[in-house]
C-alpha positions in Angstrom: 93.1 110.4 116.5 94.2 111.2 112.9 91.9 110.6 109.9 94.2 107.9 108.6 94.1 106.0 111.9 90.4 106.7 112.5 88.9 105.8 109.2 91.3 104.6 106.6 91.8 101.3 108.5 91.3 99.0 105.5 90.2 95.6 106.6 91.7 93.0 104.3 89.2 90.3 105.3 86.3 90.0 102.8 82.8 90.7 103.8 80.2 87.9 104.1 78.4 86.7 101.0 75.8 84.0 101.7 75.3 81.8 98.7 77.6 83.7 96.5 81.0 82.8 95.1 82.4 86.3 95.0 82.1 88.2 98.3 82.2 91.9 98.4 85.2 93.6 99.9 84.9 95.3 103.3 87.0 98.4 103.5 85.8 99.8 106.8 86.5 98.6 110.3 83.1 97.3 111.6 84.2 98.3 115.2 84.8 101.9 114.2 81.6 103.9 114.6 81.7 107.4 113.2 79.4 110.1 114.6 76.8 111.4 112.2 78.1 114.7 110.8 76.2 118.0 111.1 74.5 118.4 107.7 72.8 121.7 108.4 75.1 123.5 106.0 74.4 121.1 103.2 71.4 121.4 101.0 72.4 119.3 98.0 75.5 117.6 96.6 76.5 118.2 92.9 78.4 115.1 91.9 80.6 115.1 88.8 81.6 111.9 86.9 82.5 110.8 83.4 80.4 108.7 81.0 83.0 106.5 79.2 84.1 103.9 81.8 81.6 101.0 82.0 80.6 99.5 84.4 81.9 102.2 86.7 80.3 105.2 85.0 78.6 105.3 81.5 75.7 106.7 79.6 72.7 104.5 78.7 71.0 104.6 75.4 68.4 107.1 76.8 71.1 109.5 77.9 70.9 108.7 81.6 74.0 107.9 83.7 74.6 104.5 85.2 77.4 102.5 86.8 78.9 101.6 90.1 80.3 105.1 90.8 76.9 106.6 89.9 75.0 104.2 92.1 77.3 104.9 95.0 76.8 108.6 94.6 73.0 108.2 94.6 73.1 105.8 97.6 75.1 108.4 99.5 72.5 111.1 98.9 69.8 108.7 100.0 71.7 107.9 103.2 72.2 111.5 103.9 68.6 112.4 103.0 69.9 115.2 100.8 69.4 116.4 97.3 71.7 115.1 94.6 72.6 115.8 91.0 75.1 113.9 88.9 76.6 115.5 85.8 79.0 113.9 83.3 82.1 115.8 82.1 85.2 114.7 80.2 87.4 112.8 82.6 90.4 115.1 82.0 88.3 118.1 83.1 86.9 116.7 86.3 89.5 118.0 88.8 89.6 121.5 87.3 85.8 121.6 87.3 85.8 120.6 91.0 88.4 123.2 92.0 86.5 125.8 90.0 83.3 125.1 91.9 81.3 123.6 89.0 80.6 120.6 91.3 81.0 119.6 94.9 82.4 116.1 94.6 83.8 113.7 92.0 82.8 110.1 91.8 84.7 108.9 88.8 87.4 106.4 89.8 90.0 109.1 90.5 93.0 107.2 92.0 94.6 109.1 94.8 98.1 110.3 93.9 100.5 112.7 95.6 99.9 115.2 92.8 96.1 115.1 93.2 96.3 115.2 97.0 98.2 118.5 96.7 95.2 120.0 94.9 92.1 118.2 96.4 91.0 115.9 99.2 89.5 112.4 99.2 87.2 110.4 101.3 88.4 107.0 102.5 88.7 104.5 99.6 85.4 102.8 98.6 87.3 100.4 96.4 90.9 99.4 95.6 92.4 97.9 92.5 94.2 94.7 93.6 96.3 92.7 91.2 95.2 89.2 90.2 96.3 86.2 88.3 94.1 84.6 85.7 94.5 81.2 84.1 92.5 79.0 81.7 89.8 77.0 83.5 91.3 73.8 82.0 94.7 74.7 83.4 96.5 72.2 85.6 98.0 75.1 87.6 97.0 74.4 91.2 97.5 78.0 92.5 99.4 81.1 91.7 102.4 81.3 94.0 106.1 81.9 93.5 106.7 78.1 93.7 103.8 77.0 91.4 104.7 79.6 88.8 108.4 78.8 88.7 109.2 78.0 85.1 105.8 79.0 83.9 105.1 81.7 81.4 103.2 84.6 82.9 101.9 87.4 80.7 101.8 91.1 81.9 101.4 94.5 80.2 104.8 95.9 79.4 106.1 98.6 81.8 103.2 98.1 84.2 103.3 97.9 88.0 102.3 94.3 87.6 105.4 93.5 85.6 107.5 95.2 88.3 105.8 93.3 91.1 106.2 90.0 89.2 109.9 90.6 88.7 110.4 91.5 92.4 108.4 88.7 94.0 108.1 85.9 91.4 111.7 85.6 90.2 111.2 82.1 88.9 108.4 83.0 86.5 109.1 83.4 82.8 107.7 86.8 82.0 106.1 87.6 78.7 105.3 91.3 78.3 102.5 92.5 76.0 101.9 96.0 74.6 98.2 96.1 75.7 95.5 94.3 77.6 93.8 92.9 74.4 97.1 91.2 73.3 97.6 89.8 76.8 94.1 88.2 77.1 94.4 86.9 73.5 97.5 85.1 74.4 96.0 83.7 77.6 92.9 82.5 75.8 94.9 80.7 73.2 97.3 79.1 75.7 100.3 81.2 74.7 100.9 82.0 78.4 100.1 79.8 81.5 98.7 82.8 83.4 98.2 86.5 83.1 98.8 89.0 85.9 97.1 92.4 85.7 94.6 94.8 87.3 91.9 92.7 89.0 89.1 95.1 88.2 89.9 95.1 84.5 90.3 91.4 84.5 86.9 90.9 86.2 85.2 93.0 83.6 86.8 90.9 80.9 85.9 87.6 82.6 82.3 88.7 82.9 82.1 89.8 79.3 81.4 87.8 76.1 84.9 88.3 74.7 86.4 86.0 77.3 84.1 83.2 76.2 84.2 81.9 79.8 87.7 80.6 79.2 89.4 81.6 82.4 89.2 82.2 86.1 91.1 83.9 88.9 93.9 82.1 90.6 95.2 83.1 94.0 95.4 86.7 95.3 94.3 89.4 95.6 97.6 91.4 95.8 97.0 94.8 97.4 100.4 96.3 98.0 99.8 100.1 97.7 103.4 100.7 96.7 102.7 98.9 93.4 98.9 99.1 93.0 97.9 102.4 94.6 95.9 103.4 97.7 92.5 103.0 96.3 89.7 105.2 94.9 87.8 107.7 97.0 85.4 110.5 96.3 87.2 113.8 95.6 86.2 117.1 97.2 87.8 120.5 97.6 90.3 120.8 100.5 88.2 123.4 102.2 85.0 121.2 102.2 85.9 119.3 105.3 82.3 119.0 106.5 81.3 117.5 103.1 84.1 115.0 103.2 83.1 113.9 106.7 79.5 113.5 105.6 80.6 111.4 102.6 82.8 109.2 104.8 80.0 108.7 107.3 77.6 107.7 104.5 80.0 105.3 102.9 80.5 103.6 106.2 76.8 103.3 106.7 76.3 101.8 103.2 78.8 99.1 104.2 77.1 98.4 107.5 73.6 98.1 105.9 74.8 95.9 103.1 74.0 98.4 100.4 77.6 98.6 99.3 77.8 94.8 98.9 74.6 94.8 96.8 76.0 97.5 94.4 79.3 95.7 94.2 77.7 92.4 93.2 75.3 94.2 90.8 78.1 95.8 88.7 80.9 93.1 89.2 79.3 89.7 88.9 82.9 88.3 88.8 84.3 89.9 91.9 87.9 91.2 91.7 89.0 90.6 95.3 
């Protein structure tokens, strides 16, 4: 069975979340049980990340690294019972550093693209970036569908995949394009648009932060079409490191089965983006 069929079977149903409003995503098929890989050739994993993308990866005041990607890397090493180091580098140098052997794996929100897959390999995605609608909490908008948004003003970032998706599947919406995310959310907060449509992860960070002033909430969704919103984020490894990739895949699946993944997701994303 191919890797795509055997492991990258993304389950769209959300995982359970007793007592919580925002369930964690479940990206692994619970019926698919991977064999534990042979780790005899692995002594330690040198992870590379960046330090400027909170809450995914960032530097604390004391100089230590933190964030969702960092915690995922550490949890993987604990699951594999193997040594682990995590070093921060500039984001634009991560792939070259990996290829040049300055690290073994990259956990830094590298989105899989054809250009990157030509140079490096990836584990199965451990998160995706769905699109979401957001509206004012006081809005009378009952839901975000092509019918309910007909004639409504919806804000997007100009030239984005979200604008393209909206034009293709919500033809009745009145589209208002903004040059950047800050301008989009400012218009939403002030009632300039009825809803905003953008990257769910970015919106969730904004909703959980003080700048949103608890003005808004998600409506409808999530929208996960890979043609528009990508195939997700995996851990990058060199193409020749097949054993390492399989070990990382096994560990990621185990973290989901044990509930560790859900705990880390809720820790870093109190407003879930799925």
